C-alpha positions in Angstrom: 202.9 118.4 63.7 199.8 119.0 65.5 196.9 116.9 64.3 193.5 118.1 65.2 191.0 115.4 66.3 187.5 115.2 67.0 186.1 113.6 69.5 182.0 112.9 69.6 180.2 111.6 72.4 177.8 109.0 72.1 176.2 105.7 73.6 177.1 102.0 73.8 174.8 99.9 72.4 176.5 96.3 72.3 179.5 95.1 73.6 181.3 93.1 71.0 184.4 90.6 71.7 187.9 91.7 71.9 186.9 95.2 73.7 184.9 96.8 70.9 181.9 98.2 71.3 179.0 99.6 68.8 178.4 103.0 69.8 175.5 105.1 68.8 177.1 109.0 68.2 175.2 112.0 68.7 175.2 112.7 65.2 172.5 109.4 64.7 175.0 106.8 63.3 176.5 104.1 64.4 180.4 103.5 65.0 182.2 100.9 65.4 185.1 101.3 68.2 187.8 100.0 70.2 189.0 100.7 73.5 192.4 102.8 73.5 195.8 101.7 75.2 195.2 104.0 78.2 192.1 103.0 78.9 193.2 98.9 79.1 196.5 99.7 80.9 194.3 101.3 83.8 191.7 98.9 83.4 188.8 101.3 82.9 185.3 99.1 82.1 182.7 100.2 79.7 179.4 99.4 79.8 176.4 99.0 77.6 174.2 102.2 78.5 178.0 104.3 78.9 178.0 107.3 77.6 181.7 108.1 75.9 183.8 110.1 73.9 185.3 108.4 70.3 187.7 109.8 68.2 186.8 109.1 64.5 189.6 107.6 62.5 190.1 110.4 59.6 190.1 107.6 57.0 187.0 106.0 57.6 187.9 103.0 59.6 187.0 102.4 63.6 186.6 104.8 66.1 188.7 104.8 69.5 187.0 105.3 72.7 189.7 107.9 74.3 186.6 109.0 77.8 183.9 107.7 79.9 181.9 110.2 80.8 
């Protein structure tokens, strides 16, 4: 099953507890996003002001930060 994922770029505007972030998307909306497992394993740091790629949950939940640009 090949699922189609839509990644949207945005800017981290606030760091929240438990490696969660408030991200302002390029569409103008804000989204709560958590750090993906691969980024946790490889200890990739994400700071306020970083441009990131967010994979949006199709069911309306939290987004997932999958790449730091």
